[in-house]
DRENDO-1510 file (C-alpha; in Angstrom, 1 decimal, always signed):
<recs>
REC; n; res; u; v; w
REC; 1; MET; -145.9; -21.2; +122.2 .
REC; 2; ALA; -143.5; -24.1; +123.2 .
REC; 3; GLN; -142.9; -24.5; +126.5 .
REC; 4; THR; -139.4; -24.7; +127.5 .
REC; 5; LYS; -137.9; -28.0; +130.0 .
REC; 6; ALA; -137.8; -25.4; +132.6 .
REC; 7; ASP; -141.7; -24.7; +132.8 .
REC; 8; ARG; -142.5; -27.9; +132.3 .
REC; 9; SER; -140.5; -28.7; +135.1 .
REC; 10; ALA; -141.9; -26.5; +136.9 .
REC; 11; ALA; -145.4; -27.4; +136.6 .
REC; 12; ALA; -144.4; -31.0; +137.3 .
REC; 13; LYS; -143.3; -29.9; +141.1 .
REC; 14; LYS; -146.6; -27.1; +141.8 .
REC; 15; ALA; -149.1; -30.4; +140.7 .
REC; 16; ALA; -146.5; -32.9; +142.8 .
REC; 17; ALA; -147.2; -30.4; +145.9 .
REC; 18; THR; -150.6; -30.1; +145.3 .
REC; 19; ARG; -151.3; -34.3; +145.1 .
REC; 20; GLU; -149.3; -34.3; +148.2 .
REC; 21; ARG; -151.5; -31.8; +150.2 .
REC; 22; ASN; -154.2; -32.7; +149.0 .
REC; 23; GLN; -153.5; -36.5; +150.0 .
REC; 24; LYS; -153.2; -35.4; +154.0 .
REC; 25; LYS; -155.7; -33.3; +153.9 .
REC; 26; ALA; -157.9; -37.3; +153.2 .
REC; 27; GLN; -156.4; -38.4; +155.4 .
REC; 28; SER; -157.0; -36.4; +158.2 .
REC; 29; LYS; -160.7; -36.1; +157.4 .
REC; 30; THR; -160.6; -40.0; +157.7 .
REC; 31; ALA; -158.9; -39.7; +160.9 .
REC; 32; GLY; -161.4; -37.3; +162.2 .
REC; 33; THR; -164.1; -38.8; +160.8 .
REC; 34; LYS; -162.8; -42.4; +162.5 .
REC; 35; ALA; -162.1; -40.4; +166.0 .
REC; 36; ALA; -165.6; -39.0; +165.6 .
REC; 37; ALA; -167.4; -42.7; +165.3 .
REC; 38; THR; -164.9; -43.7; +168.3 .
REC; 39; ARG; -166.4; -41.8; +170.1 .
REC; 40; GLN; -169.9; -41.8; +169.6 .
REC; 41; GLY; -169.9; -45.6; +169.8 .
REC; 42; LYS; -168.5; -45.3; +173.6 .
REC; 43; ALA; -171.4; -43.6; +174.4 .
REC; 44; ALA; -173.6; -46.1; +173.1 .
REC; 45; GLY; -172.0; -47.9; +175.4 .
REC; 46; GLN; -172.3; -46.5; +178.1 .
REC; 47; ALA; -176.1; -46.0; +177.2 .
REC; 48; ALA; -176.7; -49.5; +177.2 .
REC; 49; GLY; -174.3; -50.0; +180.2 .
REC; 50; GLN; -177.4; -47.7; +182.1 .
REC; 51; ALA; -179.8; -48.9; +180.6 .
REC; 52; LYS; -178.6; -52.5; +182.0 .
REC; 53; ARG; -178.5; -51.0; +185.4 .
REC; 54; ALA; -181.6; -49.0; +185.7 .
REC; 55; ALA; -183.2; -52.3; +184.3 .
REC; 56; GLY; -181.6; -54.0; +186.9 .
REC; 57; GLY; -183.0; -52.1; +189.7 .
REC; 58; VAL; -185.4; -53.8; +192.1 .
REC; 59; VAL; -187.6; -50.8; +191.5 .
REC; 60; SER; -186.7; -49.9; +187.7 .
REC; 61; ALA; -188.8; -47.3; +186.8 .
REC; 62; GLY; -189.8; -48.0; +183.2 .
REC; 63; LYS; -189.6; -45.1; +181.5 .
REC; 64; LYS; -186.2; -44.3; +182.5 .
REC; 65; VAL; -185.3; -48.3; +181.6 .
REC; 66; ALA; -186.8; -47.4; +177.8 .
REC; 67; GLY; -185.2; -43.7; +178.0 .
REC; 68; ALA; -181.6; -45.1; +178.7 .
REC; 69; ALA; -182.3; -48.3; +175.6 .
REC; 70; GLY; -183.5; -45.6; +172.9 .
REC; 71; LYS; -180.0; -43.3; +173.7 .
REC; 72; ALA; -178.7; -46.3; +173.3 .
REC; 73; ALA; -179.7; -47.6; +170.4 .
REC; 74; LYS; -179.6; -44.0; +168.4 .
REC; 75; GLU; -175.9; -43.5; +169.7 .
REC; 76; ALA; -175.3; -46.8; +168.0 .
REC; 77; GLY; -177.2; -45.6; +164.7 .
REC; 78; LYS; -174.7; -42.7; +164.7 .
REC; 79; SER; -171.4; -44.4; +165.3 .
REC; 80; ALA; -172.3; -47.4; +162.4 .
REC; 81; ALA; -173.2; -44.4; +160.4 .
REC; 82; THR; -170.3; -42.5; +160.7 .
REC; 83; ARG; -167.7; -45.1; +160.8 .
REC; 84; SER; -169.8; -46.5; +157.4 .
REC; 85; ARG; -168.5; -43.4; +156.0 .
REC; 86; ALA; -165.0; -43.2; +157.3 .
REC; 87; SER; -165.1; -46.3; +155.6 .
REC; 88; GLY; -166.0; -45.2; +152.3 .
REC; 89; GLY; -169.2; -47.1; +152.6 .
REC; 90; ALA; -171.6; -44.4; +150.6 .
REC; 91; ARG; -169.6; -41.5; +149.2 .
REC; 92; LYS; -171.3; -39.0; +147.1 .
REC; 93; LYS; -170.6; -37.9; +143.8 .
</recs>
């Protein structure tokens, strides 16, 4: 059965609305991922500063320095991975 012009027009409007919703959803997801990467990056910077302060002390406990340095490295790795995901680095299919 042939489609009327009104049917085609309605279908086109529905498709356009769906595309717009999907686009907004994708932008929102990307923004959230970038925000998470920023938070993780700041946490890494704070951990690095803490490690630097612990190492600079007159009586520095090796365990405290190593722990803070390890945490800084871990947070930096998380931040980099998240930022990569936000920029479309390793996309899943």
